[in-house]
DSSP file (Angstrom, degrees, kcal/mol; ACC not computed):
  #  RESIDUE AA STRUCTURE BP1 BP2  ACC     N-H-->O    O-->H-N    N-H-->O    O-->H-N    TCO  KAPPA ALPHA  PHI   PSI    X-CA   Y-CA   Z-CA
    1    1 A X              0   0    0      0, 0.0     2,-0.4     0, 0.0    23,-0.2   0.000 360.0 360.0 360.0 128.6 -121.0  115.6 -158.3
    2    2 A X  E     -A   42   0A   0     40,-3.6    40,-3.2    21,-0.1     2,-0.5  -0.881 360.0-154.9-105.5 136.0 -120.8  115.3 -162.1
    3    3 A X  E     -AB  41  22A   0     19,-0.7    19,-3.1    -2,-0.4     2,-0.4  -0.964  10.7-168.9-114.1 126.9 -123.8  114.2 -164.1
    4    4 A X  E     -AB  40  21A   0     36,-2.5    36,-2.7    -2,-0.5     2,-0.3  -0.928  23.6-119.2-117.3 132.2 -123.0  112.6 -167.5
    5    5 A X  E     +A   39   0A   0     15,-2.8    14,-3.2    -2,-0.4    34,-0.3  -0.520  26.1 178.4 -74.3 127.0 -125.7  111.8 -170.2
    6    6 A X  S    S+     0   0    0     32,-2.9     2,-0.3    -2,-0.3    33,-0.2   0.611  75.3  23.5-101.0 -16.5 -125.8  108.2 -171.0
    7    7 A X  S    S-     0   0    0     31,-1.3    -1,-0.2    10,-0.1     2,-0.1  -0.944 103.4 -81.5-136.2 156.5 -128.7  108.7 -173.6
    8    8 A X        +     0   0    0     -2,-0.3     2,-0.3    49,-0.1     9,-0.2  -0.445  68.5 153.4 -58.9 133.0 -129.8  111.8 -175.6
    9    9 A X  E     -C   16   0B   0      7,-2.9     7,-3.6    -2,-0.1     2,-0.4  -0.921  38.5-130.0-153.8 175.6 -131.9  113.9 -173.2
   10   10 A X  E     +C   15   0B   0     -2,-0.3     2,-0.4     5,-0.3     5,-0.2  -0.991  21.0 174.1-141.2 130.9 -133.0  117.3 -172.5
   11   11 A X  E >  S-C   14   0B   0      3,-2.1     3,-1.8    -2,-0.4    16,-0.1  -1.000  72.0  -0.7-136.8 136.4 -133.0  119.2 -169.1
   12   12 A X  T 3  S-     0   0    0     -2,-0.4    -1,-0.1    14,-0.3     3,-0.1   0.786 131.5 -56.5  59.9  29.2 -133.9  122.8 -168.4
   13   13 A X  T 3  S+     0   0    0      1,-0.3     2,-0.4     0, 0.0    -1,-0.3   0.526 114.3 113.6  81.8   5.3 -134.6  123.3 -172.2
   14   14 A X  E <   -C   11   0B   0     -3,-1.8    -3,-2.1     2,-0.0     2,-0.4  -0.876  61.6-132.2-110.6 144.3 -131.2  122.2 -173.3
   15   15 A X  E     -C   10   0B   0     -2,-0.4     2,-0.4    -5,-0.2    -5,-0.3  -0.778  21.4-167.2 -98.9 139.0 -130.4  119.1 -175.3
   16   16 A X  E     -C    9   0B   0     -7,-3.6    -7,-2.9    -2,-0.4     2,-0.2  -0.965   4.2-154.4-124.2 139.5 -127.6  116.8 -174.2
   17   17 A X    >   -     0   0    0     -2,-0.4     3,-2.3    -9,-0.2   -12,-0.3  -0.577  44.2 -62.0-105.5 170.7 -126.0  114.0 -176.1
   18   18 A X  T 3  S+     0   0    0     39,-0.3   -12,-0.2     1,-0.3    -1,-0.1  -0.302 124.2  16.0 -55.0 129.9 -124.2  110.9 -174.9
   19   19 A X  T 3  S+     0   0    0    -14,-3.2    -1,-0.3     1,-0.3     2,-0.2   0.265  92.7 131.5  87.6  -8.9 -121.1  111.8 -172.9
   20   20 A X    <   -     0   0    0     -3,-2.3   -15,-2.8   -15,-0.2     2,-0.5  -0.472  59.6-122.7 -71.7 145.3 -122.1  115.4 -172.4
   21   21 A X  E     -B    4   0A   0    -17,-0.2     2,-0.5    -2,-0.2   -17,-0.2  -0.782  22.5-151.4 -91.1 133.3 -121.8  116.8 -168.9
   22   22 A X  E     -B    3   0A   0    -19,-3.1   -19,-0.7    -2,-0.5     5,-0.1  -0.881  23.8-111.6-106.1 126.7 -125.1  118.1 -167.5
   23   23 A X    >>  -     0   0    0     -2,-0.5     3,-1.9     1,-0.2     4,-0.6  -0.369  25.2-129.8 -57.2 131.2 -125.0  121.0 -164.9
   24   24 A X  G >4 S+     0   0    0      1,-0.3     3,-0.7   -23,-0.2    -1,-0.2   0.762 105.1  63.3 -54.5 -30.5 -126.2  119.5 -161.6
   25   25 A X  G 34 S+     0   0    0      1,-0.2    -1,-0.3   -13,-0.0    -2,-0.1   0.723  94.3  62.6 -72.5 -21.3 -128.7  122.4 -161.1
   26   26 A X  G <4 S+     0   0    0     -3,-1.9     2,-0.6     1,-0.1   -14,-0.3   0.746  93.1  70.7 -75.4 -25.9 -130.6  121.3 -164.3
   27   27 A X    <<  -     0   0    0     -3,-0.7     3,-0.4    -4,-0.6    -1,-0.1  -0.832  59.6-168.5-103.0 118.0 -131.6  117.9 -162.9
   28   28 A X  S    S+     0   0    0     -2,-0.6     2,-0.4     1,-0.3    -1,-0.2   0.932  85.1  19.1 -68.5 -48.3 -134.2  117.8 -160.1
   29   29 A X     >  +     0   0    0      1,-0.1     4,-1.9     2,-0.0     3,-0.3  -0.742  64.4 174.5-128.5  85.3 -133.8  114.2 -159.1
   30   30 A X  H  > S+     0   0    0     -3,-0.4     4,-2.3    -2,-0.4     9,-0.2   0.839  78.9  58.1 -60.0 -35.6 -130.5  112.8 -160.3
   31   31 A X  H  > S+     0   0    0      1,-0.2     4,-2.0     2,-0.2    -1,-0.2   0.914 107.4  47.4 -63.7 -41.8 -130.9  109.4 -158.5
   32   32 A X  H  > S+     0   0    0     -3,-0.3     4,-1.5     1,-0.2    -1,-0.2   0.895 111.7  50.0 -66.4 -39.2 -134.2  108.7 -160.4
   33   33 A X  H  X>S+     0   0    0     -4,-1.9     5,-2.1     1,-0.2     6,-0.8   0.869 109.9  51.3 -66.5 -34.6 -132.6  109.7 -163.7
   34   34 A X  H ><5S+     0   0    0     -4,-2.3     3,-0.8     1,-0.2    -2,-0.2   0.893 107.1  52.4 -67.3 -38.7 -129.7  107.4 -163.0
   35   35 A X  H 3<5S+     0   0    0     -4,-2.0    -1,-0.2     1,-0.2    -2,-0.2   0.806 107.3  53.6 -63.7 -32.7 -132.1  104.5 -162.2
   36   36 A X  H 3<5S-     0   0    0     -4,-1.5    -1,-0.2    -5,-0.2    -2,-0.2   0.646 115.6-118.7 -75.1 -15.0 -133.8  105.2 -165.6
   37   37 A X  T <<5S+     0   0    0     -3,-0.8    -3,-0.2    -4,-0.7    -2,-0.1   0.638  82.8 117.5  85.8  15.0 -130.4  104.9 -167.3
   38   38 A X  S   <S+     0   0    0     -5,-2.1   -32,-2.9     1,-0.2   -31,-1.3   0.846  77.7  15.9 -81.0 -38.3 -130.5  108.5 -168.6
   39   39 A X  E     -A    5   0A   0     -6,-0.8     2,-0.4   -34,-0.3    -2,-0.3  -0.909  64.7-137.1-134.8 163.0 -127.5  109.8 -166.7
   40   40 A X  E     -A    4   0A   0    -36,-2.7   -36,-2.5    -2,-0.3     2,-0.6  -0.936  19.5-138.0-112.6 141.9 -124.5  108.5 -164.8
   41   41 A X  E     -A    3   0A   0     -2,-0.4     2,-0.4   -38,-0.2   -38,-0.2  -0.912  23.4-175.8-104.2 121.3 -123.5  110.1 -161.6
   42   42 A X  E     -A    2   0A   0    -40,-3.2   -40,-3.6    -2,-0.6     6,-0.1  -0.917  27.7-114.0-116.5 141.4 -119.7  110.6 -161.2
   43   43 A X    >   -     0   0    0     -2,-0.4     3,-0.8   -42,-0.2    -1,-0.0  -0.316  42.2 -95.6 -68.5 161.3 -118.0  111.9 -158.1
   44   44 A X  T 3  S+     0   0    0      1,-0.3    -1,-0.1     3,-0.0    -2,-0.0   0.862 123.9  29.8 -45.8 -53.2 -116.2  115.3 -158.5
   45   45 A X  T 3  S+     0   0    0      2,-0.1    -1,-0.3   -43,-0.0     2,-0.2   0.586 100.1 102.8 -87.1  -9.4 -112.7  113.9 -159.2
   46   46 A X    <   -     0   0    0     -3,-0.8     2,-0.4     1,-0.1    -4,-0.1  -0.512  65.4-138.0 -78.5 137.0 -113.9  110.7 -160.9
   47   47 A X        -     0   0    0     -2,-0.2     2,-0.8    -5,-0.0    -4,-0.1  -0.763  14.8-123.9 -93.8 140.6 -113.8  110.5 -164.7
   48   48 A X        -     0   0    0     -2,-0.4    -6,-0.0     1,-0.1    -8,-0.0  -0.758  32.1-179.5 -84.9 112.6 -116.7  109.0 -166.6
   49   49 A X        +     0   0    0     -2,-0.8     2,-1.5     1,-0.1    -1,-0.1   0.531  46.3 103.2 -96.9  -5.9 -115.0  106.2 -168.6
   50   50 A X        +     0   0    0      1,-0.0     2,-0.7   -31,-0.0    -1,-0.1  -0.626  48.4 177.9 -82.8  95.4 -117.8  104.7 -170.6
   51   51 A X        -     0   0    0     -2,-1.5    -2,-0.0   -32,-0.0   -32,-0.0  -0.891  20.1-140.3-101.3 114.5 -117.2  106.2 -174.0
   52   52 A X        -     0   0    0     -2,-0.7     2,-0.1     1,-0.1    -2,-0.0  -0.299  19.2-108.0 -70.4 155.4 -119.7  104.9 -176.6
   53   53 A X     >  -     0   0    0      1,-0.1     4,-2.4     4,-0.0     3,-0.2  -0.373  35.4-104.4 -71.9 161.2 -118.8  104.1 -180.1
   54   54 A X  H  > S+     0   0    0      1,-0.2     4,-2.1     2,-0.2     5,-0.4   0.846 123.6  54.4 -57.1 -33.4 -119.9  106.5 -182.9
   55   55 A X  H  > S+     0   0    0      2,-0.2     4,-2.9     1,-0.2    -1,-0.2   0.911 109.4  46.3 -68.5 -41.0 -122.6  104.0 -183.9
   56   56 A X  H  4 S+     0   0    0     -3,-0.2    -2,-0.2     1,-0.2    -1,-0.2   0.884 112.1  53.6 -67.3 -37.9 -124.0  103.9 -180.3
   57   57 A X  H  < S+     0   0    0     -4,-2.4   -39,-0.3     1,-0.1    -2,-0.2   0.940 125.6  20.2 -64.2 -47.1 -123.9  107.7 -180.1
   58   58 A X  H  < S-     0   0    0     -4,-2.1    -2,-0.2    -5,-0.1    -3,-0.2   0.848  89.9-169.5 -91.5 -40.7 -125.9  108.2 -183.3
   59   59 A X     <  -     0   0    0     -4,-2.9     2,-0.7    -5,-0.4    -1,-0.1  -0.240  50.6 -33.1  75.6-172.8 -127.7  105.0 -183.8
   60   60 A X        -     0   0    0     -4,-0.1     2,-0.4    19,-0.0    -1,-0.0  -0.769  65.3-152.5 -88.2 115.3 -129.6  104.1 -186.9
   61   61 A X        -     0   0    0     -2,-0.7    19,-0.6     2,-0.0     2,-0.4  -0.738  13.1-172.3 -90.6 131.8 -131.1  107.3 -188.3
   62   62 A X  E     -D   79   0C   0     -2,-0.4     2,-0.5    17,-0.2    17,-0.2  -0.969  12.2-147.3-125.2 144.2 -134.3  107.0 -190.4
   63   63 A X  E     -D   78   0C   0     15,-2.9    15,-2.7    -2,-0.4     2,-0.5  -0.917  15.3-132.1-112.3 131.7 -136.0  109.7 -192.3
   64   64 A X  E     -D   77   0C   0     -2,-0.5     2,-0.4    13,-0.2    13,-0.2  -0.738  27.8-176.6 -87.1 125.8 -139.8  109.8 -192.7
   65   65 A X  E     -D   76   0C   0     11,-3.4    11,-2.3    -2,-0.5     2,-0.3  -0.982  23.3-129.7-126.6 120.9 -140.8  110.3 -196.3
   66   66 A X  E     -D   75   0C   0     -2,-0.4     2,-0.5     9,-0.2     9,-0.3  -0.551  21.5-159.1 -70.8 131.6 -144.4  110.7 -197.5
   67   67 A X  E     -D   74   0C   0      7,-3.9     7,-2.5    -2,-0.3     2,-0.4  -0.955   8.3-142.0-113.4 120.0 -145.2  108.4 -200.4
   68   68 A X  E     +D   73   0C   0     -2,-0.5     2,-0.3     5,-0.2     5,-0.2  -0.676  27.4 173.6 -81.4 128.3 -148.1  109.3 -202.6
   69   69 A X  E >   -D   72   0C   0      3,-1.1     3,-1.4    -2,-0.4    46,-0.0  -0.851  45.0-106.5-129.5 167.1 -150.2  106.3 -203.8
   70   70 A X  T 3  S+     0   0    0     -2,-0.3     3,-0.1     1,-0.3    -1,-0.1   0.880 121.0  45.1 -58.3 -41.0 -153.4  105.8 -205.7
   71   71 A X  T 3  S-     0   0    0      1,-0.3    -1,-0.3    -3,-0.0     2,-0.2   0.198 130.1 -65.5 -95.2  17.8 -155.3  104.8 -202.6
   72   72 A X  E <   -D   69   0C   0     -3,-1.4    -3,-1.1     2,-0.0    -1,-0.3  -0.633  64.8 -55.8 127.7 176.0 -153.8  107.6 -200.4
   73   73 A X  E     -D   68   0C   0     -5,-0.2     2,-0.3    -2,-0.2    -5,-0.2  -0.602  42.1-171.3 -92.9 150.1 -150.6  108.7 -198.8
   74   74 A X  E     -D   67   0C   0     -7,-2.5    -7,-3.9    -2,-0.2     2,-0.6  -0.995  18.4-135.8-142.0 142.8 -148.3  106.7 -196.6
   75   75 A X  E     -D   66   0C   0     -2,-0.3     2,-0.3    -9,-0.3    -9,-0.2  -0.877  26.0-173.8 -97.2 119.0 -145.3  107.7 -194.6
   76   76 A X  E     -D   65   0C   0    -11,-2.3   -11,-3.4    -2,-0.6     2,-0.5  -0.848  19.5-130.7-112.9 151.2 -142.3  105.4 -194.9
   77   77 A X  E     -D   64   0C   0     -2,-0.3     2,-0.3   -13,-0.2   -13,-0.2  -0.881  25.3-175.5-104.8 126.4 -139.0  105.4 -193.1
   78   78 A X  E     -D   63   0C   0    -15,-2.7   -15,-2.9    -2,-0.5     2,-0.1  -0.887  19.4-128.5-122.3 148.4 -135.8  105.1 -195.0
   79   79 A X  E  >  -D   62   0C   0     -2,-0.3     4,-2.2   -17,-0.2     5,-0.2  -0.431  34.0-104.6 -88.2 172.8 -132.1  104.9 -193.9
   80   80 A X  H  > S+     0   0    0    -19,-0.6     4,-2.7     1,-0.2     5,-0.2   0.880 122.0  53.9 -62.3 -39.6 -129.5  107.1 -195.2
   81   81 A X  H  > S+     0   0    0      1,-0.2     4,-2.7     2,-0.2    -1,-0.2   0.922 108.4  49.4 -62.9 -43.9 -128.1  104.3 -197.4
   82   82 A X  H  > S+     0   0    0      1,-0.2     4,-2.4     2,-0.2    -1,-0.2   0.917 113.6  45.4 -63.3 -43.3 -131.5  103.7 -199.0
   83   83 A X  H  X S+     0   0    0     -4,-2.2     4,-2.6     2,-0.2    -1,-0.2   0.908 113.3  50.8 -64.1 -40.5 -132.0  107.4 -199.8
   84   84 A X  H  X S+     0   0    0     -4,-2.7     4,-2.3     2,-0.2    -2,-0.2   0.940 111.4  47.2 -58.7 -49.3 -128.4  107.7 -201.1
   85   85 A X  H  X S+     0   0    0     -4,-2.7     4,-2.2     1,-0.2     5,-0.2   0.927 113.1  49.0 -64.2 -45.1 -128.9  104.7 -203.4
   86   86 A X  H  X S+     0   0    0     -4,-2.4     4,-2.4     1,-0.2    -1,-0.2   0.922 112.5  47.7 -60.7 -44.8 -132.3  106.0 -204.7
   87   87 A X  H  X S+     0   0    0     -4,-2.6     4,-0.7     1,-0.2    -1,-0.2   0.842 110.1  52.7 -67.8 -33.6 -130.8  109.5 -205.4
   88   88 A X  H >< S+     0   0    0     -4,-2.3     3,-0.6    -5,-0.2     4,-0.4   0.908 112.6  44.4 -68.1 -41.1 -127.8  107.9 -207.1
   89   89 A X  H >< S+     0   0    0     -4,-2.2     3,-1.4     1,-0.2    -2,-0.2   0.901 107.5  58.3 -70.7 -41.1 -130.1  105.9 -209.5
   90   90 A X  H 3< S+     0   0    0     -4,-2.4    -1,-0.2     1,-0.3    -2,-0.2   0.697 104.0  53.0 -65.8 -17.0 -132.4  108.7 -210.1
   91   91 A X  T << S+     0   0    0     -4,-0.7    -1,-0.3    -3,-0.6    -2,-0.2   0.603  93.3  92.3 -90.4 -11.4 -129.5  110.8 -211.5
   92   92 A X  S <  S-     0   0    0     -3,-1.4    -3,-0.0    -4,-0.4    -4,-0.0  -0.356  87.2 -96.6 -80.3 161.5 -128.4  108.1 -214.0
   93   93 A X     >  -     0   0    0      1,-0.1     4,-2.8    -2,-0.1     5,-0.2  -0.237  43.7-102.0 -61.9 164.5 -129.6  107.8 -217.6
   94   94 A X  H  > S+     0   0    0      1,-0.2     4,-2.6     2,-0.2     5,-0.2   0.916 120.2  50.4 -61.6 -42.7 -132.4  105.5 -218.2
   95   95 A X  H  > S+     0   0    0      1,-0.2     4,-1.7     2,-0.2    -1,-0.2   0.941 114.9  41.6 -61.3 -48.5 -130.2  102.7 -219.5
   96   96 A X  H  > S+     0   0    0      1,-0.2     4,-2.3     2,-0.2    -1,-0.2   0.887 114.0  53.6 -69.6 -35.4 -127.8  102.8 -216.7
   97   97 A X  H  X S+     0   0    0     -4,-2.8     4,-2.6     1,-0.2     5,-0.2   0.926 105.1  53.3 -62.1 -41.7 -130.6  103.2 -214.1
   98   98 A X  H  X S+     0   0    0     -4,-2.6     4,-1.2    -5,-0.2    -1,-0.2   0.887 111.2  46.9 -63.6 -35.6 -132.4  100.1 -215.4
   99   99 A X  H  X S+     0   0    0     -4,-1.7     4,-0.7    -5,-0.2    -1,-0.2   0.895 112.6  49.6 -68.7 -37.4 -129.2   98.1 -215.0
  100  100 A X  H >< S+     0   0    0     -4,-2.3     3,-0.9     1,-0.2     4,-0.5   0.885 107.1  55.0 -69.0 -37.9 -128.6   99.5 -211.5
  101  101 A X  H >< S+     0   0    0     -4,-2.6     3,-1.1     1,-0.3    -1,-0.2   0.843  98.5  61.9 -63.8 -33.9 -132.2   98.7 -210.5
  102  102 A X  H 3< S+     0   0    0     -4,-1.2    -1,-0.3     1,-0.2    -2,-0.2   0.833 104.4  50.1 -61.6 -29.0 -131.8   95.0 -211.5
  103  103 A X  T << S+     0   0    0     -3,-0.9     2,-0.4    -4,-0.7    -1,-0.2   0.542  86.4 103.6 -89.3  -4.9 -129.0   94.8 -208.8
  104  104 A X    <   +     0   0    0     -3,-1.1    -3,-0.0    -4,-0.5    -4,-0.0  -0.664  40.2 175.6 -82.8 128.3 -131.1   96.4 -206.0
  105  105 A X        +     0   0    0     -2,-0.4     2,-0.6    28,-0.0    -1,-0.1   0.218  50.5  97.6-112.7   9.5 -132.4   93.8 -203.4
  106  106 A X     >  -     0   0    0      1,-0.2     4,-1.9   -24,-0.0     3,-0.3  -0.903  58.9-155.9-107.2 120.6 -134.0   96.2 -201.0
  107  107 A X  H  > S+     0   0    0     -2,-0.6     4,-2.6     1,-0.2     5,-0.2   0.900  92.1  54.2 -62.0 -44.0 -137.8   96.7 -201.4
  108  108 A X  H  > S+     0   0    0      1,-0.2     4,-2.3     2,-0.2    -1,-0.2   0.864 105.7  52.2 -62.0 -35.2 -137.8  100.1 -199.7
  109  109 A X  H  > S+     0   0    0     -3,-0.3     4,-2.5     2,-0.2    -1,-0.2   0.920 110.6  49.1 -63.6 -45.2 -135.2  101.5 -202.1
  110  110 A X  H  X S+     0   0    0     -4,-1.9     4,-2.6     1,-0.2    -2,-0.2   0.914 110.4  50.7 -62.3 -40.2 -137.2  100.3 -205.0
  111  111 A X  H  X S+     0   0    0     -4,-2.6     4,-2.6     1,-0.2    -2,-0.2   0.946 110.4  49.4 -60.5 -46.7 -140.4  101.9 -203.6
  112  112 A X  H  X S+     0   0    0     -4,-2.3     4,-2.3     1,-0.2     5,-0.3   0.924 112.5  46.7 -61.1 -45.1 -138.6  105.2 -203.1
  113  113 A X  H  X S+     0   0    0     -4,-2.5     4,-2.4     1,-0.2    -1,-0.2   0.922 111.8  51.6 -63.2 -40.6 -137.2  105.2 -206.6
  114  114 A X  H  < S+     0   0    0     -4,-2.6    -2,-0.2     1,-0.2    -1,-0.2   0.887 114.1  44.1 -59.9 -42.2 -140.6  104.3 -208.1
  115  115 A X  H  < S+     0   0    0     -4,-2.6    -1,-0.2    -5,-0.2    -2,-0.2   0.858 120.8  37.7 -71.6 -35.3 -142.3  107.1 -206.2
  116  116 A X  H  < S+     0   0    0     -4,-2.3     2,-0.6    -5,-0.2    -2,-0.2   0.726 102.0  72.9 -96.4 -23.0 -139.8  109.8 -206.9
  117  117 A X     <  -     0   0    0     -4,-2.4    -1,-0.1    -5,-0.3     6,-0.0  -0.833  56.1-167.8 -98.9 120.3 -138.7  109.1 -210.5
  118  118 A X        +     0   0    0     -2,-0.6     2,-0.3     4,-0.1    -1,-0.1   0.420  48.4 117.4 -85.7   3.3 -141.3  110.0 -213.1
  119  119 A X     >  -     0   0    0      1,-0.2     4,-2.3     2,-0.0     3,-0.2  -0.570  61.3-142.2 -75.3 127.9 -139.7  108.2 -216.1
  120  120 A X  H  > S+     0   0    0     -2,-0.3     4,-2.5     1,-0.2     5,-0.2   0.921 100.0  53.5 -56.5 -49.4 -142.0  105.4 -217.3
  121  121 A X  H  > S+     0   0    0      1,-0.2     4,-2.0     2,-0.2    -1,-0.2   0.856 109.6  49.2 -56.4 -38.8 -139.1  103.0 -218.1
  122  122 A X  H  > S+     0   0    0     -3,-0.2     4,-2.6     2,-0.2    -1,-0.2   0.909 109.2  50.2 -66.4 -43.4 -137.8  103.4 -214.5
  123  123 A X  H  X S+     0   0    0     -4,-2.3     4,-2.3     1,-0.2    -2,-0.2   0.934 112.3  48.6 -59.5 -44.3 -141.2  102.8 -213.0
  124  124 A X  H  X S+     0   0    0     -4,-2.5     4,-2.5     1,-0.2    -1,-0.2   0.903 111.8  50.0 -63.5 -42.0 -141.5   99.6 -215.1
  125  125 A X  H  X S+     0   0    0     -4,-2.0     4,-2.5     1,-0.2    -1,-0.2   0.888 111.0  48.0 -65.3 -41.6 -138.0   98.5 -214.1
  126  126 A X  H  X S+     0   0    0     -4,-2.6     4,-2.0     2,-0.2    -1,-0.2   0.865 112.1  49.3 -67.5 -38.5 -138.6   99.0 -210.4
  127  127 A X  H  X S+     0   0    0     -4,-2.3     4,-2.7    -5,-0.2    -2,-0.2   0.920 113.1  47.7 -65.1 -45.1 -142.0   97.1 -210.6
  128  128 A X  H  X S+     0   0    0     -4,-2.5     4,-2.2     1,-0.2    -2,-0.2   0.936 112.6  48.3 -63.1 -44.8 -140.2   94.2 -212.4
  129  129 A X  H  X S+     0   0    0     -4,-2.5     4,-1.9     1,-0.2    -1,-0.2   0.883 111.9  49.7 -61.1 -39.5 -137.4   94.2 -209.9
  130  130 A X  H  X S+     0   0    0     -4,-2.0     4,-2.6     2,-0.2    -1,-0.2   0.889 110.3  50.2 -69.3 -40.4 -139.9   94.2 -206.9
  131  131 A X  H  X S+     0   0    0     -4,-2.7     4,-2.1     1,-0.2    -2,-0.2   0.877 111.8  47.8 -68.6 -31.6 -141.9   91.3 -208.5
  132  132 A X  H  X S+     0   0    0     -4,-2.2     4,-2.4     2,-0.2    -1,-0.2   0.868 111.0  52.6 -67.8 -36.2 -138.7   89.3 -208.9
  133  133 A X  H  X S+     0   0    0     -4,-1.9     4,-1.8     2,-0.2    -2,-0.2   0.935 113.3  42.0 -62.7 -49.1 -137.8   90.1 -205.4
  134  134 A X  H  X S+     0   0    0     -4,-2.6     4,-2.5     2,-0.2    -2,-0.2   0.848 113.4  52.7 -68.4 -34.8 -141.1   88.9 -204.1
  135  135 A X  H  X S+     0   0    0     -4,-2.1     4,-2.3     1,-0.2     5,-0.2   0.909 109.3  51.1 -66.6 -40.8 -141.1   85.8 -206.4
  136  136 A X  H  X S+     0   0    0     -4,-2.4     4,-1.8     2,-0.2    -2,-0.2   0.858 111.1  46.8 -61.3 -39.4 -137.6   85.0 -205.0
  137  137 A X  H  X S+     0   0    0     -4,-1.8     4,-2.2     2,-0.2    -2,-0.2   0.909 112.7  50.1 -71.4 -40.3 -138.8   85.3 -201.4
  138  138 A X  H  X S+     0   0    0     -4,-2.5     4,-2.0     2,-0.2    -2,-0.2   0.851 111.6  47.5 -68.1 -32.4 -141.9   83.1 -202.2
  139  139 A X  H  X S+     0   0    0     -4,-2.3     4,-2.4     2,-0.2    -1,-0.2   0.896 111.3  52.0 -73.3 -38.7 -139.8   80.4 -203.8
  140  140 A X  H  X S+     0   0    0     -4,-1.8     4,-2.1    -5,-0.2    -2,-0.2   0.916 110.3  48.2 -59.6 -44.0 -137.4   80.5 -200.9
  141  141 A X  H  X S+     0   0    0     -4,-2.2     4,-2.2     2,-0.2    -1,-0.2   0.910 110.4  51.0 -67.0 -42.4 -140.3   80.0 -198.4
  142  142 A X  H  X S+     0   0    0     -4,-2.0     4,-1.9     2,-0.2    -1,-0.2   0.902 109.7  50.7 -62.9 -40.3 -141.7   77.1 -200.5
  143  143 A X  H  X S+     0   0    0     -4,-2.4     4,-0.9     1,-0.2    -1,-0.2   0.922 110.0  50.1 -60.3 -43.3 -138.3   75.4 -200.5
  144  144 A X  H >X S+     0   0    0     -4,-2.1     4,-0.6     1,-0.2     3,-0.5   0.867 108.7  52.1 -64.2 -37.4 -138.0   75.8 -196.7
  145  145 A X  H >< S+     0   0    0     -4,-2.2     3,-0.8     1,-0.2    -1,-0.2   0.868 104.5  56.0 -66.5 -33.8 -141.5   74.4 -196.2
  146  146 A X  H 3< S+     0   0    0     -4,-1.9    -1,-0.2     1,-0.2    -2,-0.2   0.720 100.2  61.0 -71.0 -20.5 -140.6   71.3 -198.3
  147  147 A X  H <<        0   0    0     -4,-0.9    -1,-0.2    -3,-0.5    -2,-0.2   0.717 360.0 360.0 -75.0 -21.9 -137.6   70.6 -196.0
  148  148 A X    <<        0   0    0     -3,-0.8    -1,-0.2    -4,-0.6    -2,-0.1   0.495 360.0 360.0 -74.0 360.0 -139.8   70.2 -193.0
């Protein structure tokens, strides 16, 4: 009997990822784990053919970042793309960064740039972009309400 991980899991202190073969002596009750969808049980000669795509294997990874605010700290979760965009903007000169910030339509990226970049002009640019973002959302909601 072969046991194949269908989800990231841990048995006997070892971590197994999707598609990994788990030694049968590590799993106390394979039938229960199969019912939970954690593993698949394959016969000795049978191949496990459900190969997940790379996106299914990894999923959406988010990073917890503590954000310091006047009224206390808050932990926010950011995707790799949001962190990459923020890091890219923070490396730019002020003039280029201000232009790049105008093009950002993601609130969390603006928050991260504002929290991490100490330049006054950048803080003002992120706050302005965020207010335009919120104004645009509010106007879109008002237009939708008028259609009803």
